N, C-alpha and C positions, 0 to 999 in steps of 0.2 A: 773857593770852593767848586770840589768837582762832584756830582752825584748823578748816578746812572737812575734812569726811572724809563717807564714804559714809554712808547711817541704817543703822542695824540695826532687830530687834525690839524692842529695848529701848528705841528710841527712840520707839516710838509713841504714849504717852502726851503726850508732849511735840510732838508734829507734830501731832497731834490739836487739844492747844490753839493751837499756830498756825494750823492751819487753821480753827478758830472765831474768832479773830481777822481773819484774811483774809476770811471768808465773810461777816461782820456788816457789814465794809465794800462789798460787792458788790452790785451790784443784781440778780443775776439767781440769785443762792445764798444758802443759809441752811446755818448749820451743822447737821448729823446725825452724831453721833459714829460709829453703827454704821456708817452709808454710808461714810465717811472713813477708817475703819478699813478697809472691806472695799478700798477703792481703793487705800489704800498697802499693805497685806498683798501685793496683785495685783502691785504693782511691785517689790515687795522679791521677790517669788518668783519673779518671771520678767527677769533682769538683760538679756535680749534684748531684750525690750520697753521698759527704762526706766532710770532712777536719780532717787535721791531723795539731796539732797547736804544735810547739816546745817551749820550755823556753831554754833560752841561756843566759848563762852567760858568758860572752867574747866572742871568738869563738866557744865556745864547749855546747854540747847540753846537758842541765842535768833534760829535761822533757817532756815529751810527754803527748798529750789528743788528742783520736778520736772521732769525731763526725759522725753518719750515720744519713740521712735522708730518713723519709718514710712520706707517706700522712697518716693523722692519719683521718677513719672516725668519732669517736668519737670527735674531737675537729672540725672538717668540715678546717682542714689547715695541716700544715706540723707541724711534730715533729721529733726529734734526740733522738739517742740513745749514750749515752756516753760509747763508745766501750770500749777504754783502756785509763788508767791513770797513770803515774807512775813518781816519780821523783829519781833519783839517792839517793841511801840512805845519801852520805855524802852532799848533798843538801836540806837533809829534815830538818823540825826544825827551818826553818828560813824567811818563809811566801810563799816559790816557789809553793807549792802546791795550796794554796789560790789563787796568781798570777795568775797561768793557769786555775784555774776551773773559776775564774772572767774573764778571758777572753775566755773560751769557752761560759761561761753561754752569754757574750757580743757577741760573732760569731754567738750563736744560734739565739738570738734574731734578728741581723741585716738578718739573712738568712731567716727570716720569721717564724722561728719554735716557738709553742706554748706551748711545754712541752718538757723536757728532759728527759729521763729514763735513769736509770743506775742498775747496779747487782754489790752486793759485795758478798764475802762469807759470810754465814752464820756467820760464828766462826770470824771474821774482826771486833772487837770492834772499834776499832781505826778508820778504814776506815770508819764504819757507821756514828762513832761520827763527825769526819770532814766534812763529807757529811751535816750530819743533822745541824751542826754549819753555814753552807752554804744557808740553805732553802732546803734542800731535804729531804722531808717524806716519811717514810713507806708506802707502798701499799698495800692494802689487796690480790694483783693480786700475786700468785703464779707462779712462772717459771717451766717452762716443757721444756723437750728437746727429739726430735727424731733425731737422729744420721740416716743421708740416706746415709753415705757411708759404711756403715758396722761396722765400729769403734763402739766401747762401751765406752762411756763416763765414763770417772774416777769419782765416786762420794761417797764420803764417808758416811755410813750408807745407803747405796742405799737400799729402798724396793718398794715392787710392788706397783701402786698405784691402789685402787679401789679393793684390795683385791681378792676375788674369783672370779676365773676365770670361 
């Protein structure tokens, strides 16, 4: 039986494993257990900043989704960023992702959010189709990043923005 519930400290090892699965398939990120633990603990310790939901099958965690909250001046209310969503490969194709996403949407609504924004890799057509089936639409906004810790993000086909300097 599958159920979705808020994550706890006891779930951290399983969450790090899931993030490892996710970050191996994403173009911009790499698994780093210590960083992932720090981020997860930051969310768990500050429920006003976000929530991590886990999908359990029996006693095991087979999926997770994290939501981060912020005020939106455009909406005049709270918005959420769906930061990470991943289901174990052996649990995919049986409605697990849909169940998890539905729970995240319901949680965001109950938390007073008026919008959920997420990012997918540009070449991840399967993820884009999945989110599209659940009502998400492509935005005209283009994500841009500035790394403040001196790291250079891993970006395939990286090109300068704005051309001539």
